[in-house]
C-alpha positions as CSV (number, residue, x, y, z in Angstrom):
1,V,-14.1,-15.0,2.9
2,L,-12.0,-14.5,6.0
3,H,-9.1,-16.9,6.4
4,A,-7.9,-17.1,9.9
5,V,-5.0,-19.4,9.1
6,E,-3.4,-20.3,5.8
7,G,-0.5,-22.8,5.6
8,V,0.4,-24.7,8.8
9,D,3.8,-26.5,9.3
10,V,3.9,-29.3,11.8
11,T,7.1,-31.2,12.7
12,L,7.0,-34.0,15.3
13,D,9.8,-36.4,16.2
14,A,9.1,-39.9,17.4
15,G,7.5,-39.8,20.8
16,D,6.5,-36.1,20.6
17,L,3.0,-35.1,21.7
18,M,1.1,-32.1,20.3
19,A,-2.3,-30.7,21.4
20,I,-4.4,-28.2,19.5
21,V,-6.9,-26.4,21.7
22,V,-9.3,-24.1,20.0
23,E,-13.1,-23.6,19.7
24,S,-15.4,-26.1,18.1
25,G,-15.6,-25.9,14.3
26,S,-12.3,-24.2,13.9
27,G,-10.8,-26.8,11.6
28,K,-8.8,-29.0,14.0
29,S,-9.9,-32.3,12.4
30,V,-9.5,-31.2,8.8
31,S,-6.1,-29.7,9.5
32,M,-4.8,-32.9,11.1
33,L,-6.2,-35.1,8.3
34,A,-4.3,-32.8,5.9
35,V,-1.1,-33.1,8.0
36,M,-1.4,-36.9,8.0
37,G,-1.9,-36.8,4.2
38,L,-5.4,-38.2,4.4
39,L,-7.0,-35.4,2.3
40,P,-6.6,-35.3,-1.5
41,D,-4.0,-32.7,-2.7
42,T,-6.5,-31.6,-5.3
43,A,-9.0,-30.0,-3.0
44,T,-9.1,-27.9,0.2
45,V,-11.9,-27.2,2.6
46,T,-12.0,-24.3,5.1
47,A,-14.5,-23.6,7.8
48,G,-14.5,-21.4,10.8
49,Y,-16.4,-19.7,13.5
50,R,-15.5,-16.6,15.4
51,H,-17.2,-15.1,18.5
52,L,-16.4,-11.5,19.3
53,D,-17.5,-10.1,22.6
54,Q,-15.6,-6.9,23.3
55,A,-16.5,-4.2,25.8
56,G,-18.4,-1.3,24.1
57,S,-19.3,-3.3,20.9
58,P,-22.2,-5.5,20.2
59,V,-21.6,-9.3,20.3
60,Q,-20.7,-10.6,16.8
61,K,-20.7,-14.2,15.6
62,D,-19.2,-15.1,12.2
63,F,-19.3,-18.4,10.4
64,W,-17.7,-19.4,7.1
65,L,-17.4,-22.5,5.0
66,G,-15.7,-23.0,1.7
67,A,-14.2,-25.6,-0.7
68,R,-11.7,-25.3,-3.5
69,P,-11.6,-28.4,-5.7
70,A,-9.2,-28.6,-8.7
71,Y,-9.0,-30.8,-11.8
72,H,-5.4,-31.1,-13.0
73,I,-5.1,-31.5,-16.8
74,N,-1.3,-31.9,-16.5
75,N,1.5,-31.0,-14.1
76,V,1.1,-27.3,-14.8
77,W,-2.4,-26.5,-15.9
78,S,-5.6,-27.1,-13.9
79,L,-9.2,-26.0,-13.8
80,V,-10.2,-24.6,-10.4
81,S,-13.4,-23.8,-8.7
82,E,-14.4,-22.5,-5.3
83,V,-17.7,-22.3,-3.4
84,G,-18.2,-20.4,-0.2
85,Y,-20.7,-19.2,2.3
86,Q,-20.3,-16.6,5.0
87,Q,-22.7,-15.4,7.7
88,V,-22.2,-12.6,10.2
89,N,-24.5,-12.2,13.1
90,V,-24.3,-8.9,15.1
91,A,-26.5,-8.6,18.1
92,G,-29.6,-6.6,17.4
93,E,-29.2,-6.7,13.6
94,D,-30.4,-9.0,10.8
95,A,-27.9,-11.7,9.8
96,R,-25.6,-10.7,6.9
97,K,-25.3,-13.5,4.4
98,L,-23.1,-14.0,1.3
99,A,-22.7,-17.0,-1.0
100,K,-20.2,-17.2,-3.9
101,V,-19.0,-19.5,-6.7
102,T,-15.7,-19.1,-8.6
103,L,-14.6,-20.8,-11.8
104,G,-11.1,-20.4,-13.3
105,T,-8.0,-21.8,-14.7
106,Q,-4.6,-22.0,-13.0
107,F,-1.0,-22.5,-14.0
108,S,1.3,-23.8,-11.2
109,M,4.4,-25.9,-10.6
110,G,2.7,-29.2,-9.7
111,R,-0.5,-31.1,-9.3
112,S,-1.3,-30.0,-5.7
113,V,-3.5,-27.1,-4.7
114,W,-0.5,-26.1,-2.6
115,S,1.9,-25.9,-5.5
116,R,3.5,-22.5,-5.9
117,P,4.1,-20.2,-7.7
118,S,0.7,-20.1,-9.3
119,I,-1.2,-17.7,-11.5
120,R,-5.0,-18.0,-11.6
121,F,-7.5,-16.4,-14.0
122,Y,-10.9,-16.4,-12.4
123,A,-14.5,-15.2,-12.5
124,T,-16.6,-15.1,-9.3
125,Y,-20.4,-14.7,-9.0
126,A,-21.6,-13.7,-5.5
127,K,-25.0,-13.1,-4.0
128,W,-25.7,-11.4,-0.6
129,N,-28.8,-10.3,1.3
130,D,-30.1,-6.8,2.2
131,A,-28.4,-6.9,5.6
132,A,-25.0,-7.4,4.0
133,N,-25.7,-4.7,1.5
134,G,-26.7,-2.3,4.2
135,A,-23.5,-3.1,6.1
136,G,-21.5,-1.4,3.4
137,T,-20.2,-4.6,1.7
138,N,-21.7,-3.7,-1.7
139,G,-18.8,-1.5,-2.9
140,V,-19.0,-1.1,-6.7
141,F,-22.3,-2.9,-7.0
142,G,-24.4,-0.1,-5.4
143,S,-27.8,-1.3,-4.2
144,K,-27.6,-4.7,-6.1
145,N,-27.6,-7.9,-4.1
146,D,-25.4,-9.8,-6.5
147,G,-22.4,-9.3,-8.8
148,L,-19.8,-10.7,-11.0
149,T,-16.1,-10.0,-10.6
150,Y,-13.1,-11.4,-12.5
151,G,-9.4,-11.0,-12.4
152,I,-5.9,-12.5,-12.1
153,Q,-4.4,-13.7,-8.9
154,V,-0.7,-14.6,-8.3
155,E,0.4,-16.7,-5.3
156,A,3.9,-17.7,-4.1
157,W,5.5,-19.1,-1.0
158,W,8.2,-17.0,0.7
């Protein structure tokens, strides 16, 4: 999943005005709901759309959608999951599609998905179509159209 933006800081004083001007579906509404504290701290949602039209290259349109809910057992330990879908459309080619689901456990300093530092132990199952496989996205999976990965991820704010 491609993340165009992660972590946004917004500071407004009384009487200040702010405008966010970007393409439709880029996450303006969800971002502002999060800034206003109207989204739960135990889940995040990301969605995006990108349209590339550069001279000498075919037109490419990308779309992605994901959600990362968490269940906090206590102030440090949580069970986490993530679901996601991504589609890449390149002019003159079949659409490349990928769907994934991740399950894991996480240790962090607080009950928010934004709490850091955190260490996450996870397993991800993904499935993609032949077009995605033919685009070289298969890596260690060869000609298979699905695969399971697992690992450890550490995140911290700087």
